C-alpha positions, 0 to 999 in steps of 0.5 A: 468500458465495463466495469470489470475492464476497469478493475482489471486495468486499475489492478495492472496499473497498481501492480505496475506501481508496486514493481516501480516502487520496489525496482526503485527502492533496490536501486536507492539502497544496496542492502534493502530490505533487510527485514519485512516490508509492511503494506498498509491497506486502510480497508477491511480484510476482503475489500478491494484495495486489500484484495490488490495489496494480497495479489501483488504481495507473492510477486513483490515478495519474489522481488524483493527477496523478503517477507511482505505483510499486508496490514489493514488498518480500516476505518474513516474512509482509509484515514486511519491507514493513512495516519498510521502510514504517516506516523510510521518510521520513515525507513522504507518499511511500511508502505501504504496501498490505498485507493485513489478514488477516495479523494480525502486522502490529502485533506487527511493530514489536515484533520486531528490526528487519530491514535492508532 
């Protein structure tokens, strides 16, 4: 399959996952969200993951009825963004957008803590 088709398929799958996440959050809590939701991206602005997050941002904001803020935390093969998401309040407002292909996401929790 050509690369551009793989990208579009991955983007559609990511979008579907975010929509499912939004729907599950809506059913799990009555008044979610009551404040802006943060999408934490572990890559630089303009990269593939950032672009995907910004493509789904408007539709997600429309579905949730709340502002969605894309927050870039680049560095260390997206481990800084992962660390920041892990240290965020577990209130459902920070959400992480990451690339599955890095393979280091699970291992990053075993590494020394980064200061964000």
